[in-house]
N, C-alpha and C positions, 0 to 999 in steps of 0.2 A: 486436418491431419496435414503433416507435414512429409514432404518427400526426404527424407532425412539424405538417402544415397547420393541424390543429387545438389546437395546443400556444400556447395565449395567454401564457401565463406567460412563454416566452421572445420576444414580441412586443414591439417598441420602437417610438419615432415613426420614420419614415423620412422625410428629409430630404431635397428635392432644394438643386440650388445654384442655383435660382431665389429671388432675393427679390421677385417678382410677386405680388400677389394674383391667385387664379384663383377664378373664383366655381365652386359645387358644387351639386345638388341629391341628395338622395335622397329618392326616392318610391317609396311601394308599398302594400300591404296585409299587417297582420297581424291573422289572422281571432281569434287568441289573448286578443288585446286588443279591452276594450269602449267605446264611444262615451263620449268626455272622457278617459280614460286618457291619461298621458303617456309620450309615447316620448322617449329621451334619445339623443344621440350623444355617442360619448366617445372618445377617444384610446386605443387601445390600451397605454397608460404605466402604471406603477406609481402615480402620484397619480389614474389617469383621469381627464384634463384635460378639462373637459364645452367641447364645441365647438356644440352647438345643441340645442335641442327642440321639439317640436309636439304637437299634442292629437289622439287617434287620432280619426278621422269615423265616422259610425254603420256604415260597412261594414267597418270595420277600415285607413280607407286613411287615409295622412298623407304630408307634403311637411315637410320639412327642406330649407332652403337657408341659403346664407352665405358667408363669405370665407374663402378658405384660402392660408395664406403657401405652404406648403410640403404636400405629397402626405404622407398619414400613413396607417397602419394604423389603423382604429377598429373601434367598438364600438355596434352597437344595444343598446339595455336597456331596459328597463321603467321606473315610477316609483321602484322601489326601487334603481333602480341595477343591477339583475340583467341581465347578459350574455344576449342573444336571438339574436347573430348576431356575426361578425366581417366586415368588406368592407376594400377599398381605395380611403380617399377622394381621389378625385384630379378632374382637372379634368373637366366633363361633368355627364353626368345618371347617378345611379346608381339603377336599378331593381331594386326588392325584392320578391320574390315566395316564394310556399310550394313546396316541392315537395313530391313523392307520399309523403315521410315526415314531413310538416311543421316541417322544419327550412326555414330562410330561406337561399334562394338570391340569388346578388348578380351584376347584370350592366349591360352599357350601357357601362362604362368599359375599355380594353386589359387592366389587371390583372384585374379582375372577370370579364372573359370568359375570360379565362384560366384562370382559376383554378379554376372549378368543375368543369369537366372532367376536369382533371388530380386534383382532389381525388377526384372519379369515381373515377377510374381504379385511383387509391392505395386507397383506399377497397374497391373489388374485391379488389385482392390481399391485404390484411388480412381481410378475408371468408374467403377461400380459404385463407388461411395457419393462421386458427382453426380452420378446419374439418376442418384434414390429421389423418391417425392420429398420434397422439403417437410412433410408430417410425417414421414415412416422413421418416427423418431427409434422402435426397436431394432428396425434391419440397419440405421446407420449405428448405433452402439454397438450392434454385434459385427461390424466391418470394422470398426475400431479396435475391438477387441481382438479382432484375427489378424490387423495390421500390427499390433504390440504381440501378438504371440508370435508372428513369423520374424520377427526383431529379435524375440527372445531366443526361440528355436536357433538362430542361425548363430547369434554369440555363443549359445552352448557349442555348436556343430565347430566351432571356428576360434576356439581356445588357444591354438597354436599359429595361429597366422594371422598376416596383417589385416585382413576384412573383419575379423574379429574384432580385432584391435580399434579400427576404423567404426564399427557398428555401436561398440559398447563407449566409446568416448563421444559420440554422437548422443546415445541417449543416457548415461548414468546419472545426468542431471535430476532427470524426470523419476527415477527410484529413490526408494525409502535409502536412506544412507547404510542402515545395515544389510538390508538386501545388494546394494553396489559394492559395499563391503567384501562381501562374500563372492560375487560374480568378480569381482578383482581378482581375488583368491585363486580362482579357478583356472584363471591363463597360465600357460607353463611361464616358468622361470625366466627364459629369455624372452618371450613376449612383454614380463612385469616389468623389463630392465628397457623397454622402450621409451622414447622422450615421452610419447602420448600417454602411456599408463602410469609413468613417473608424476607428470602432470594431473592424471585423476587424482592419483592415492594423494596428491598433497591437497587437493580441493577436498576430499572426504576429511584428511585431518583436521582442515579449517573448518568445515560444518560441524563437524566432532566439539571442535573449541567453542561453537558458538550456538551450543545448542542450550535448552531453557534449563538455569541453574548453574550455570557456568558465568565466571567474572567477564565482564566486558573486557575487549584488548583496545589497548589506548589509538588512536588517531589523533595524528596533529597535523594539519592544513591550514593551507591560505583561506582566509574567507574571502568576501567579494571587495573587501578595500584591501585585500593582498596581505592582512597581516595574519600572521598564523595562530590558528585557534585550536586548541587541546581540546578533546573531549573530558578529558579529565578536570580541567576548568568548570564543567559545566554539572558534575557529579558530586553530589552530599546530601545532607540531611536536608528533607524536605522537598528533594528535586526527583523529579520523574522525567528522564532524557528518553526520546524516542528517535533512535539513529536510524534514517531513512535513506537509505540507496536509490537513485531515481537521476533521469535526466532530462532536459527538454524535448529531447528527440523521440522519446519513449510515450505512446499514447495511454498507456492503464497508468503511469505517471502521472500524468496531465490531468486524468480524469481524480486521482486521490487528492487534489489540491483543494477542492473546495472542504474536503471533508479533513482534513488536514488544521484549516484556516479554521473552521467552525470547533474542531477540537483544543485548538492553539488560543482562540478568541475565549473560551469557556474556562478554560483551565489553565491558563499561563499565570493568572495572578495566585492560583494555587500549588505551584511550583511546578508546573509542566512545562519544558522545554522540548522543540524538537531541534535535530543536530542533522542537518540536510547533507547527504554526501552527494555530490554531483558526478556523475560520469560523461559529463560533457567533454567533447575536443575543441570546441569555438569558448573561449574564454568570454568573451564580449558578448557573445549572444546569451550565454549563462547570466550573467549578468543585468543584462537588459530583459531578459525573462524573468529574473528574482523580483527584479524592482517594477516592473509592469505587473505582475502579478499580487504585489503586494506581500508576499512570503517573507514577511518581518520576524523571522527568527533564525538562529546562525545557520549561514549555509559555507561549505566550504566545495572546494573543487578538488579531485580526487584522481584526475588522470595527469598522469606526467608528461614530459615531453616526449618521450619515447613511446607513448601512448600506453604505457602501462598504468596498473593501478594497485600497488603495495595493499593499500587500504583494501581493498576489493577481495583481493588475494586472500587477505589473512581473515575475513568475513566469510570465506567460501562463498561469495556473490557469481549464482550462476545465470542469474537472470532478476530484471527489475520491472517493479518496484518491490524492495525487500526493505523489512525494517525489525527494528531490535527495540524493546521495549524495555529500559535499566531503571533499577530499583535505586534510592537514595544508599543503597549499599552498594552498589555497584555490581550488582547480579543481572542477568538477563530474565526476567521474567513472562516476557512474551515474545513471540515474533509474526512477523506476517500479518497483522492487522491491516484488516481494509474496511474499508467506506466505513458506516456505523458502528462498526466493531472498534474502532479507534476509542470511541467517548466509550462505551460501553466497560471496555475493560478499564480505562481511566477511573469510571464510576466504581468499579468496583474494588480497584488498588489505594484511590486517593480518598479513603472515607475521612 
């Protein structure tokens, strides 16, 4: 199980629909910092956008005040930019205190007040899970179910605030698309207009467009030689194309390579093609890996210079490996084939 409430990498700026500026205050004590040290407030986005800063007082006390155009998930950090805590920055006064473990706890505004007890509940489940005997399968499954239930209940109870938005944005990819869509519609209109839920909505739309029975979406990206290679150039009579989203840094993706090679070696002469779509950031490392592994099928790179991937967005990719089998007519006939399931599906369709 993952402790999603502490997963900062999945966090993004949460925007409200309002364009009014709202005053905020973040105030409290951090005893691990010395008088005169800088404490910084940053948005929890990739750029770590600065929001404010202050000097720590004699007793570790500080106060940061400012204007906020929209609510956001934020980080407190030391002078070197090292995060020391995460909070919901919204209208009002956020109070900062250290809990019994020395970690920072936040309170004073609706989302922060609800976050802490929920985080404590999930932490308790995780501790119990980690302390189980390795063979206690039934108890382990019960705790997994309890963890998921706590998250689901919290989303239902917070569909009018940023906590619910944050929880849902970190868990919707694990839901069935119809379930996720229904949950999204349960949020208040104001919350549905947030940037995070707008992103979720677009991802769900993309997932719906790549269901079995839908036509493929065009991809045109550079291959290992730097030449643009369109997916459409591989689709046609007698051709079965597996569009495989992967990356060299993804262990489950690497584990699938022997199965992909086996299927390709067996069925390539019968019209089977793999169109590998890499989500790697390091172009040369990707090229070297493909060559070293003998991945002799078409491979393209889907990450742009700004680290975005329109191709992954278009196919609703939330995790990798993810693949789609496309028929000679350009229709998606299977998805997420794994291991020996690749050859089993090819044997069925390529009669």
